N, C-alpha and C positions, 0 to 999 in steps of 0.2 A: 454517513456510511464511511467507515474507515477503509483506507487503502490496504491492499494485501501486503504482507511483509515479504521483502525480498530476501532471497538466499544471501547469506553473508558475502559469498564470493562475488555474486552479481552486484550487490550493493556497493562494494568497494572497487569494482572494476573501473568505473568512470573516474573517480578521484585519483586512482593509481596511474591510470593512463595520462591524466592531466599532469600529475607529478612527474612522470617519466618524460613527457613532452617538455616540461619546463626544464628538467635536468639536461635535455639536449639543446633546447632553444636558448636559454640564458647564457651559457658559456659561448655558444656560437655568436650571439649578438655582441657579447663583451669582446670577443676576438675581432669581429668585423668592424666594430666601432673604434677599436683601439689601433688599427693598422693605418688609419688615415687614408688619404687618396691613393688608389693603386697606381704603381709605376713599375709595371712588369719588365720594362726594358732594363732596369737597374738591378744588378746582381746584389748590391748592398741592400736595397729595399726587399728583395726576394728573401735574402738571408735573414734579415730582421723579422719579416712577416712569418716565414716558416719556422724560425726559432721561437717566436711568440706563440705560434700555433701549438708547439709541443707541450705547452703548459695548460692547454685547453682541451685535452683529449680524454682524460680520465672520467670526468663527470658525465659527458655525453655517453660514453661506454656504459656507465652505470645506468643511465636513463634507458638505454636500449635493452640492457639486461632485465631491468624491471618490467618493461613493456613486453618482452618476450616471455617472462615468467607469467605475467597476467594472461597473455594470450594463450599460453600453453595450458594453464590451469582451466581456463574457461573454454578451451577448444575453439578459439577464434582462428580458424584456418586461414582466412584471407589476410588477416592482420599478421599472423605468423609468417606467411610467405613474403609479405611486403617487408617486414622487419629483417627477415633472413636475407633478402636481396639487398637491403640497405646495409646490413653488416658486411656482406661480402663485397659490395661496391666500395664501402669505406676502407676495407682491407686493401683493395687494389689502389685506391686513392693514396693511402699512406705509403704504399710501396713506391708509387710514382713520385710522391712528395720527397721521400727519402733519397731517391736517386737524383732528383733535381737539387735537393739540398746539398748533396755531396759535390755536385758540379758547382754550385754557387760558393761553397766553402773554398774550393780550389781557386776560383776566381777572386774572391774577396781577400784571401790570405795573401796574395801578391801585393795588395794595397795596404796591408796592416803594418804599422810601425813595429819595430822589434820589441819595444817595451810592452805592447799590448798583445803580442802574439800568444803568450801562454794563456791569458784569460780567453782569448778568442778560441784557441784549440779546446779548452775545457768546456766552454759554452757550446761549441760545435758538436763535440762528442756527446755531451748530455742531451742535446736536442735530437741528435740522430738516434741514440739509443731509445728515447721516448717514442719517436716516430716508428721505429721498427717494432717495439713492443706493442704499440697501439695497432699496427698492422696485424701482428700475430694474434693479439687479443680479439680484434674485430673478426678476423678470419675464423678463429676457434669458436667464438660465440656463434657466428652464423652457420658454421659447418655442423657444429653439434646440434644446434636448434632445428636443423632440417629433420632430425629424427623425431621431433615432436608432431610433425605434420599428421593430421588424421589420415588414416588410410582411405584412399579413394576406392569405393566399392563399385565395381563394374557389374551391372546386371548380367547375369548369365542366362542364356536360353537353354532349357533342358534338352538333352539329346533324346531323340526318340530310339526306343529299343524295340527291335523286332523279335518277337518270340515265335519260334517255329516249334510246332508240336507235331507228333506222329500220330 
């Protein structure tokens, strides 16, 4: 006996969720494995790590966008809510990272030799712009995706109507 055919949307939902997850997971793992052991007390380490993070934001953003698209088309309300919360949380994270990065730039700039300062400034501005744009993109994606939530239907109890006749 043959299995019933799936709706094309349902048939591709699983693979698309996996691809979206890989688009988020792989750059994240690349970043984590490339920063080495964490040394949060060092402004130079934080500057390098946050600067490196700026190059790993676009692909996870694409992965979340794909996952939200699939969840929206298939009306997976719980998945949508989780992904929206994750997008908004990442937007806040990148705002905090941007502020911390500016403070680290100020600290590290004082230790930079004069001949390397121009390259340092350029790299700092590029990384900061990427972080700010990532924060805006994650916020915009999450904020707009809230509108895809299926409406919650609250059961209403009918009102009793009293009819008075003469």
